[in-house]
C-alpha positions in Angstrom: 0.2 -0.2 -0.3 1.1 3.3 -0.6 -0.7 6.7 1.5 -0.3 10.1 -0.4 -1.0 13.3 1.6 -1.8 16.7 0.5 -1.1 19.7 1.5 -1.4 23.3 0.8 -4.1 24.5 -1.2 -5.9 27.5 0.0 -7.3 30.4 -1.3 -6.2 32.8 -3.8 -6.6 35.7 -5.8 -6.9 35.1 -9.4 -2.9 36.0 -11.4 -1.5 34.9 -8.0 0.5 30.7 -8.0 -0.3 28.0 -4.7 2.6 25.0 -4.2 0.7 21.6 -3.8 2.6 19.2 -1.3 2.0 15.2 -2.2 3.8 13.5 1.1 4.1 9.4 0.1 4.5 6.4 2.3 4.5 3.0 2.2 5.4 1.2 -0.1 6.5 4.0 -2.5 8.7 1.2 -4.8 6.4 0.4 -6.2 4.6 2.9 -7.1 7.0 4.6 -10.9 4.8 7.5 -11.6 2.7 9.8 -9.4 0.7 13.0 -10.5 -2.4 14.9 -9.6 -6.2 15.6 -10.7 -8.8 17.6 -10.0 -12.5 17.8 -9.4 -14.5 20.6 -9.7 -17.6 20.9 -9.2 -20.3 18.9 -11.2 -17.2 17.6 -13.1 -15.4 14.9 -13.6 -11.6 13.3 -12.1 -9.0 15.0 -14.5 -5.7 14.2 -15.3 -3.2 17.5 -14.4 0.4 16.6 -14.2 2.7 13.5 -13.6 6.1 12.6 -14.3 8.5 9.5 -12.1 9.4 9.4 -9.2 13.2 8.9 -10.1 12.9 12.3 -12.5 12.2 13.1 -15.4 9.2 12.1 -18.7 7.2 14.7 -16.7 3.4 15.6 -18.7 1.0 17.4 -18.6 -2.8 18.0 -19.5 -3.2 20.9 -21.7 -5.0 23.4 -19.9 -1.7 22.9 -17.4 1.3 23.4 -19.8 3.3 26.4 -19.2 1.6 27.3 -16.1 2.2 23.9 -13.5 5.3 22.5 -13.0 5.5 19.1 -11.3 8.7 18.0 -9.4 9.8 15.8 -6.1 12.2 15.7 -3.4 13.0 12.1 -3.3 14.8 12.4 0.1 11.3 12.8 1.9 8.9 11.6 -0.6 6.8 14.3 -1.4 6.0 15.5 -4.9 5.0 19.3 -5.7 2.4 21.0 -8.2 3.9 24.5 -8.9 0.5 26.1 -10.2 1.5 30.1 -12.0 -0.6 32.0 -13.1 -3.8 31.5 -11.8 -7.7 30.4 -13.0 -11.2 31.0 -11.4 -11.1 27.6 -13.5 -8.0 26.9 -12.1 -10.8 25.9 -8.9 -10.9 22.0 -7.8 -10.4 19.4 -5.5 -6.4 18.5 -5.9 -6.0 15.5 -6.1 -2.1 13.3 -6.0 -2.2 9.7 -7.5 0.4 7.1 -7.6 0.7 4.2 -10.2 2.7 1.6 -11.3 2.7 3.1 -15.4 2.1 5.7 -17.4 -1.2 4.5 -18.5 -2.3 4.0 -15.4 -1.5 7.3 -13.9 -3.6 9.3 -15.8 -6.0 6.7 -16.1 -6.6 5.0 -13.1 -3.6 5.2 -10.8 -3.8 2.9 -8.3 -3.2 5.3 -4.9 -4.9 8.4 -4.4 -5.3 10.8 -1.5 -7.8 12.8 0.3 -7.3 15.3 -1.7 -6.6 19.5 -0.5 -9.5 22.1 -2.1 -8.0 25.0 -4.0 -10.0 27.7 -4.2 -9.2 31.2 -7.1 -11.4 34.4 -7.0 -11.4 36.3 -9.4 
């Protein structure tokens, strides 16, 4: 089992920035990829970004390209999502996820965190 715990959400004005953190514990070596999803009210959960735990192979949704950056600190088993130039449409619950393959982490992760709320005011 892999446990994931997000933090760093909050309220920010449009144009501002937030950095989300995801602390991983447990059998993290069983999941090669880690990623972020988000779910806005009344919408389906959607993929945002993912990368290899070891670094590299970053992939982003079109809505995140150029504004969001996924990174990791292997020493602390923590993954980050730096979000810049935030828009009201970015308002959602953001979830950390982990999976064995890039396909799974984009579509159907093996593990999920509990989520952290991000609200962007106009």
